[in-house]
C-alpha positions in Angstrom: -50.7 209.8 82.1 -48.1 207.1 81.9 -49.6 205.4 84.9 -53.0 205.1 83.3 -51.5 203.6 80.1 -49.6 201.0 82.2 -52.8 200.0 84.0 -54.7 199.7 80.7 -51.9 197.6 79.2 -51.9 195.4 82.3 -55.6 194.9 82.2 -55.4 194.1 78.4 -52.7 191.4 79.1 -54.9 189.8 81.8 -57.9 189.8 79.5 -56.0 188.2 76.6 -54.5 185.6 79.0 -58.0 184.8 80.3 -59.4 184.4 76.8 -56.6 182.0 75.8 -57.2 179.9 78.9 -60.9 179.7 78.1 -60.1 178.5 74.6 -57.5 176.0 75.8 -58.6 172.5 76.5 -58.3 171.3 80.1 -55.0 169.8 80.9 -55.0 166.1 80.5 -53.7 163.8 83.2 -51.4 160.9 82.3 -53.3 157.6 82.5 -52.4 155.4 85.5 -52.2 152.3 83.3 -50.4 152.4 79.9 -52.9 149.8 78.6 -55.7 152.4 78.8 -54.0 154.5 76.0 -55.3 153.7 72.5 -53.4 156.4 70.5 -49.8 156.0 69.5 -49.1 159.7 69.5 -50.5 160.1 73.0 -48.3 157.2 74.2 -45.2 158.9 72.7 -46.2 162.1 74.4 -46.6 160.5 77.8 -43.3 158.7 77.4 -41.6 162.0 76.6 -43.2 163.6 79.7 -41.9 160.8 81.9 -38.4 161.3 80.4 -38.5 165.0 81.3 -39.5 164.2 84.8 -36.7 161.6 85.1 -34.2 164.2 83.8 -35.4 166.8 86.3 -35.2 164.4 89.3 -31.8 163.1 88.2 -30.5 166.6 88.1 -31.9 167.3 91.5 -30.5 164.2 93.1 -27.0 165.3 92.3 -27.1 167.8 95.2 -25.5 166.1 98.2 -26.9 168.7 100.6 -30.6 167.6 100.3 -30.3 165.2 103.2 -30.5 161.4 103.4 -34.3 161.2 103.5 -34.8 163.4 100.5 -32.2 161.6 98.5 -33.8 158.3 99.2 -37.2 159.6 98.3 -35.9 161.0 95.0 -34.1 157.8 94.2 -37.4 155.9 94.8 -39.3 158.2 92.5 -36.7 157.9 89.7 -36.9 154.1 89.9 -40.7 154.3 89.8 -40.6 156.5 86.7 -38.2 154.1 85.1 -40.6 151.3 85.6 -43.4 153.4 84.3 -41.4 154.4 81.2 -40.9 150.7 80.5 -44.6 150.1 80.6 -45.2 152.9 78.1 -42.5 151.7 75.8 -44.1 148.2 75.7 -47.4 149.9 75.0 -45.9 151.9 72.1 -44.5 148.7 70.7 -47.9 147.0 70.9 -49.6 149.9 69.1 -47.1 149.5 66.2 -44.6 152.1 67.1 -40.9 152.1 67.7 -39.4 149.2 69.7 -37.2 151.1 72.3 -35.9 147.9 73.8 -33.6 147.4 70.8 -32.3 151.0 70.8 -28.5 151.2 70.6 -28.4 154.6 72.3 -28.1 153.6 75.9 -28.4 156.4 78.5 -25.2 157.4 80.3 -24.4 158.2 83.9 -21.4 159.0 86.1 -20.0 156.7 88.7 -18.3 157.7 92.0 -15.0 158.3 90.2 -16.6 160.7 87.7 -16.3 158.4 84.8 -19.2 158.3 82.3 -20.7 154.8 82.0 -23.8 153.3 80.5 -26.8 152.8 82.7 -27.2 149.1 83.3 -30.6 147.8 82.1 -31.7 151.2 80.7 -35.2 150.0 79.8 -36.3 149.6 83.4 -38.1 146.4 82.6 -35.8 144.0 84.4 -35.5 143.4 88.1 -33.2 145.4 90.3 -33.0 148.7 92.1 -30.6 151.4 90.8 -29.0 154.4 92.6 -28.3 157.8 91.1 -26.2 160.8 91.9 -25.6 161.5 95.6 -27.7 158.5 96.5 -24.8 156.3 95.6 -22.8 157.8 98.5 -25.4 157.1 101.2 -24.5 154.9 104.1 -25.0 151.2 103.2 -25.1 152.0 99.5 -21.4 152.9 99.0 -20.4 149.4 100.1 -22.4 148.0 97.2 -20.3 149.9 94.6 -16.9 149.4 96.3 -15.1 146.6 94.5 -13.4 144.2 96.8 -9.6 144.2 96.4 -8.5 141.6 93.9 -6.6 138.9 95.7 -4.2 137.2 93.3 -4.5 133.6 93.9 -1.3 131.6 93.7 -1.5 129.0 91.0 -0.9 125.4 92.0 1.6 123.1 90.3 -1.3 121.3 88.6 -2.7 124.6 87.1 0.8 125.5 85.8 1.4 122.2 84.1 -2.2 122.2 82.7 -1.3 125.2 80.5 1.9 123.6 79.2 1.5 122.1 75.7 3.7 121.0 72.9 4.2 124.6 71.9 5.9 125.3 75.2 8.7 122.9 74.2 9.0 124.3 70.7 7.4 121.5 68.8 5.2 124.0 66.8 8.1 126.1 65.6 8.4 124.2 62.3 4.7 124.1 61.4 4.6 127.5 59.6 7.7 126.6 57.5 9.4 129.9 58.1 12.2 128.4 60.3 12.8 125.6 57.9 13.4 128.1 55.0 15.8 130.2 57.1 17.8 127.2 58.4 18.0 125.2 55.1 21.1 127.0 53.7 23.0 126.9 57.0 22.0 123.2 57.5 23.3 122.3 54.0 26.6 124.1 54.6 27.1 122.4 58.0 26.3 119.0 56.5 28.8 119.4 53.7 31.5 120.6 56.2 30.8 117.6 58.5 31.0 115.1 55.6 34.3 116.6 54.3 35.8 116.5 57.8 34.7 112.9 58.3 36.3 111.9 55.0 39.5 113.6 55.9 39.7 112.1 59.4 38.8 108.6 58.0 41.6 108.8 55.4 44.2 109.9 58.0 43.0 107.2 60.4 43.4 104.5 57.9 46.9 105.7 57.0 47.9 105.8 60.7 46.5 102.2 61.2 48.5 101.0 58.2 51.6 102.5 59.6 51.1 100.9 63.0 50.4 97.5 61.4 53.4 97.6 59.2 55.6 98.4 62.2 56.6 101.9 61.1 56.7 104.7 63.7 55.4 108.1 62.6 58.0 110.7 62.9 57.2 113.4 65.5 58.0 116.2 63.1 56.7 114.7 59.9 53.5 115.4 58.1 52.1 112.0 58.9 52.9 112.3 62.6 51.1 115.6 62.9 48.0 114.2 61.0 48.0 111.1 63.2 48.2 113.2 66.5 45.4 115.3 65.2 42.9 112.5 64.5 44.0 109.8 67.0 41.5 110.8 69.7 40.2 108.4 72.4 38.2 106.0 70.2 40.8 105.8 67.4 43.6 105.4 69.9 41.9 102.3 71.4 41.4 100.9 68.0 45.1 101.4 67.1 46.2 100.0 70.5 44.1 96.8 69.9 45.6 96.5 66.5 49.1 96.8 67.9 48.4 94.2 70.6 47.1 91.7 68.0 50.1 92.3 65.9 52.5 91.7 68.9 50.6 88.5 69.9 50.8 87.2 66.4 54.6 87.9 66.3 55.1 86.3 69.7 53.1 83.2 68.6 55.1 82.8 65.5 58.3 83.3 67.5 57.3 80.7 70.1 56.4 78.2 67.5 59.9 78.6 66.0 61.7 78.3 69.4 59.4 75.6 70.8 59.3 77.1 74.3 57.4 75.3 77.1 54.2 76.5 78.7 54.8 78.5 81.8 52.0 78.6 84.4 51.8 81.8 86.4 49.4 80.2 89.0 50.5 77.2 91.3 48.6 74.0 90.4 47.8 71.3 93.0 49.1 67.7 92.5 47.1 64.4 92.7 47.8 63.9 96.5 46.6 67.4 97.3 43.4 66.9 95.2 42.7 63.5 97.0 43.2 65.2 100.4 40.8 68.0 99.5 38.1 65.6 98.3 38.4 63.6 101.5 38.1 66.6 103.7 34.9 67.7 101.8 33.3 64.3 102.2 34.1 64.3 106.0 32.4 67.7 106.3 29.3 66.5 104.5 29.0 63.4 106.7 29.4 65.4 109.9 26.8 68.0 108.9 24.4 65.2 108.0 25.0 63.5 111.3 24.5 66.7 113.2 21.2 67.4 111.5 19.9 63.9 112.2 20.8 64.1 115.8 19.1 67.5 116.2 15.9 66.1 114.6 16.0 63.1 117.0 16.4 65.4 120.0 13.4 67.5 118.9 11.2 64.5 118.5 12.1 63.3 122.0 11.4 66.7 123.5 7.9 66.7 121.9 7.2 63.2 123.3 8.2 64.3 126.8 5.9 67.3 126.5 3.0 65.1 125.4 3.6 62.8 128.3 3.6 65.6 130.9 0.3 66.9 129.5 
């Protein structure tokens, strides 16, 4: 009994399926050229069909066990479908539909390292051949994706100096005004300290010079002696020494005028006879040199004449 019911149910199912197929329109085939389509809805439907085919083939090409020939065929078919999708997208735009070339949602794919990256040129309208899935690991294809090792080129002296500007030497540090505001209080304090020190040293220096000029000697343990030793550095010592020498010369000159001492020459001076002898010797040397030059010139002229005669 149950067997007969199953048979009847099976026959009923086949009958219903046959009636539905009779009512259904014959399956349409995608036009070979996108320009043949005149309906925007049909163009969108054909584009969706192409996307489903691309997805199925991309999923299939991930299998590395398909073999080299099958992987290359699948990759060719995917590239062909991408170009066809580009044709349908342009047709949709011509019919007044959406412009897919300006879509911000770019498709994604995985590279050899497993990282998810955007598919370059996703519209498929530009030139170029792309590889997907296991096809990227085929012989001759892997080398295209291997990045050459980066060789760090050593910079030349010209390139190094070309990057150096005024900021390298710190000339731009004061342009923002921050450093000037921070350094202003310290600069003012240092300037005041330097001015005060200069006044103190100048006062002590003048007192020391007055003491030297007047002939007084500063006591070693006194206050003035300590101050003089503190400020009489190299430049001031020279000035004090010159002042002392001038004072000594002035005193000696005054003393010499009073005593009326004679001039004492520290270098031996020649007398008149010695001067005459030296002048005579110089004249003799000049005459001899002149005579020697004249005789040499005469000999040269005679030698030239003899050579001319022989020729």
